[in-house]
C-alpha positions in Angstrom: 18.8 36.9 45.8 14.6 36.2 44.2 15.5 37.1 40.7 18.8 35.1 40.9 16.7 32.0 42.8 13.7 32.5 39.8 16.1 32.2 37.2 17.7 29.4 38.5 14.5 27.9 39.1 13.4 28.5 34.9 17.2 27.2 34.5 16.4 23.7 36.4 12.6 23.3 34.2 14.5 23.8 31.1 16.3 21.5 31.6 14.4 18.4 33.3 12.1 19.5 30.3 15.0 19.0 27.6 15.9 15.8 29.4 12.4 14.6 29.0 12.5 15.4 25.5 15.5 14.4 24.5 14.5 11.1 26.2 11.0 10.4 24.7 13.2 11.5 21.3 15.5 8.7 22.2 12.5 6.0 22.7 10.9 7.4 19.9 13.7 6.1 17.1 14.3 3.3 18.7 10.5 2.2 17.9 10.7 3.1 15.1 14.5 0.9 14.3 12.8 -1.8 16.4 10.1 -1.7 13.5 12.3 -1.8 10.8 14.4 -4.9 12.3 10.7 -6.8 12.7 9.4 -5.5 8.9 13.0 -7.6 7.6 12.7 -10.4 10.0 9.2 -10.5 8.3 10.3 -10.1 4.8 13.1 -12.2 4.6 10.1 -14.9 6.2 7.3 -14.4 3.5 9.4 -14.1 0.5 10.5 -17.8 0.9 6.6 -18.5 1.1 5.4 -20.1 -2.5 2.5 -17.7 -1.9 5.0 -14.8 -1.9 6.9 -15.6 -4.9 3.2 -16.3 -7.1 2.3 -13.1 -6.2 5.6 -11.3 -7.0 6.2 -13.0 -10.4 2.2 -12.5 -11.7 2.8 -8.2 -10.8 6.1 -8.5 -12.6 4.7 -10.2 -15.6 0.7 -8.5 -15.6 1.9 -5.5 -14.1 -1.8 -4.1 -13.0 -3.3 -5.3 -9.9 -6.5 -3.5 -8.2 -8.3 -3.6 -4.3 -12.2 -3.3 -5.5 -14.5 -2.9 -3.3 -19.2 -2.6 -4.2 -20.4 -0.6 -2.0 -19.9 -1.0 1.9 -19.4 -4.4 1.3 -15.3 -5.9 2.3 -12.8 -5.1 0.1 -11.7 -8.4 -3.0 -7.4 -7.3 -4.5 -6.5 -9.4 -7.4 -4.2 -9.1 -10.4 -6.2 -8.7 -13.6 -6.5 -9.5 -17.0 -9.8 -8.5 -19.4 -8.9 -10.9 -22.3 -7.7 -14.4 -22.6 -6.2 -12.7 -26.1 -2.5 -12.0 -24.6 -2.3 -9.0 -27.1 -6.1 -7.7 -26.4 -5.2 -8.0 -23.1 -2.1 -5.4 -22.9 -4.1 -3.2 -25.4 -6.9 -2.9 -22.7 -4.7 -2.6 -20.2 -2.0 0.2 -22.2 -5.4 2.1 -22.7 -6.4 2.0 -19.0 -3.6 3.3 -18.4 -3.2 5.8 -20.7 -6.5 7.0 -19.5 -5.6 6.9 -15.5 -2.8 8.8 -16.5 -4.4 11.3 -18.7 -8.2 11.5 -17.3 -8.9 11.7 -20.1 -12.3 9.9 -20.7 -12.6 9.8 -24.4 -9.4 7.9 -24.1 -10.9 5.4 -21.6 -11.9 1.6 -23.3 -14.7 0.4 -22.8 -14.6 -3.4 -21.0 -16.8 -6.0 -19.0 -15.4 -6.5 -14.7 -12.1 -7.6 -14.7 -11.2 -11.0 -13.7 -8.8 -12.3 -11.3 -5.8 -14.0 -12.4 -5.3 -14.5 -8.6 -7.3 -13.1 -6.0 -9.0 -12.7 -2.3 -12.1 -11.6 -0.6 -13.0 -10.3 2.4 -10.6 -8.0 2.8 -12.3 -5.1 5.6 -9.3 -2.8 6.1 -5.8 -2.1 3.7 -4.0 -0.1 7.0 -0.3 -0.5 8.0 -1.9 -1.4 11.6 -2.1 -5.1 9.8 1.4 -5.4 9.4 2.7 -4.4 12.5 -0.2 -4.2 14.5 -1.2 -0.3 16.2 1.4 2.3 16.0 1.8 4.5 19.0 2.1 8.0 18.9 6.3 7.5 20.1 7.0 4.9 17.0 4.9 7.9 14.9 7.2 10.2 16.5 10.2 8.3 15.2 8.9 7.4 12.0 8.8 11.3 11.5 12.6 11.8 13.2 14.0 8.3 11.0 12.2 5.9 9.4 13.6 3.5 7.0 13.1 4.9 3.7 11.6 1.5 2.1 8.7 1.3 5.1 7.9 4.8 4.8 7.2 4.0 0.8 4.6 0.9 2.3 3.1 2.9 4.6 2.1 6.3 1.8 0.5 2.9 0.1 -1.3 1.7 2.4 -2.7 4.9 3.1 -3.3 6.1 -0.7 -5.4 2.6 -0.6 -7.1 3.0 2.5 -8.2 6.6 2.5 -9.3 6.6 -1.4 -11.6 3.0 -0.8 -13.0 4.7 1.7 -15.0 7.1 -0.1 -17.8 4.9 -1.8 -21.1 5.6 -2.8 -23.6 2.8 -1.3 -24.9 1.3 -5.1 -21.2 2.2 -6.6 -17.8 0.5 -7.6 -14.4 1.8 -6.0 -11.3 0.5 -8.5 -7.8 1.3 -7.3 -5.8 -0.1 -9.2 -1.9 -1.2 -8.5 0.6 -0.9 -11.5 4.1 -2.5 -11.1 5.7 -1.1 -14.4 8.8 -2.0 -13.5 11.5 -3.2 -10.1 11.7 0.0 -8.3 8.2 1.8 -9.5 4.3 1.3 -8.0 1.6 3.9 -9.3 -1.5 4.0 -7.9 -5.2 5.0 -9.5 -8.3 5.8 -7.8 -11.1 5.0 -10.4 -14.8 5.4 -9.2 -18.1 4.1 -10.8 -20.9 5.5 -8.9 -24.1 3.8 -8.6 -26.1 6.4 -10.8 -23.9 5.5 -14.0 -20.9 6.7 -15.6 -17.5 6.8 -13.5 -14.8 9.4 -12.5 -11.0 10.0 -11.7 -9.8 10.1 -8.5 -6.0 11.4 -7.6 -3.3 9.0 -8.6 0.5 9.3 -7.4 4.0 7.7 -8.1 5.7 5.7 -5.2 9.9 5.1 -6.2 11.3 2.0 -3.6 14.4 1.9 -2.7 16.3 -1.1 -3.2 18.1 -3.0 -0.9 20.3 -6.0 -2.5 21.2 -7.5 1.1 17.2 -9.0 0.8 17.1 -9.1 -3.3 14.4 -6.7 -3.3 12.2 -5.2 -5.3 8.5 -3.2 -6.4 6.8 -7.0 -7.2 8.2 -8.3 -3.7 7.2 -5.2 -1.7 4.1 -5.0 -3.0 4.1 -8.7 -2.7 4.8 -8.6 1.2 1.9 -5.6 1.3 -0.8 -7.6 0.0 0.2 -10.8 1.5 -0.1 -9.5 5.2 -3.4 -6.7 4.7 -5.0 -10.4 2.8 -3.6 -13.1 4.7 -3.6 -15.0 2.2 -1.6 -17.8 3.5 -4.8 -18.8 5.5 -7.1 -17.4 2.5 -5.9 -19.9 0.0 -5.4 -17.5 -3.2 -8.2 -18.7 -6.0 -6.9 -18.5 -9.4 -9.9 -18.1 -11.6 -10.1 -20.1 -14.3 -9.1 -18.6 -17.8 -11.0 -20.8 -20.2 -14.0 -19.3 -22.3 
């Protein structure tokens, strides 16, 4: 009789725990889906702004942008160019990307610091929470259960940038290049110039976006959305560097 009661008690406890886990999973998944709804709403709203479309077009035309940081100061962002001559600029960009892909110092182009074609300054962090606020534990569980593929890619991009920007010496320079070669692909490259001189290649990673025709989306627009939220471009009033010699 005692054994039966003990078995029944254990069974009841197991059922209660299972129900609690199930309820937690349902709540977590709902929170994850709510983030997706918020994202699509914010994306559509952002895509109507002048700044958003200006940046998306710049990313499409110029292909390369970067987060830049000196020492422990705040970060800056810009679509970059190295020469006013289009052919020379393309040559430098092609050599740069080839060198970053192969991590070959011999093929690395010698250039002056890039100028910002479209830039923002005083960026404190590159965090996913700057887009959606602090993400709760339950929401993270929801991401693990089912995460929108576009959101997953955006989150992984911010994590790559933030993690690598944090690895910097006191007097060094850090670049995380963002290459947008086509409407689905984003490539990230880490490059460090330590204060002691020279430079070093860091990790790189390629991401592929799943395009949503209903949102009229592409990689340029997704990156534009990400940058707009992280840099708060609307309040900063983005600047264009003077391209005159």
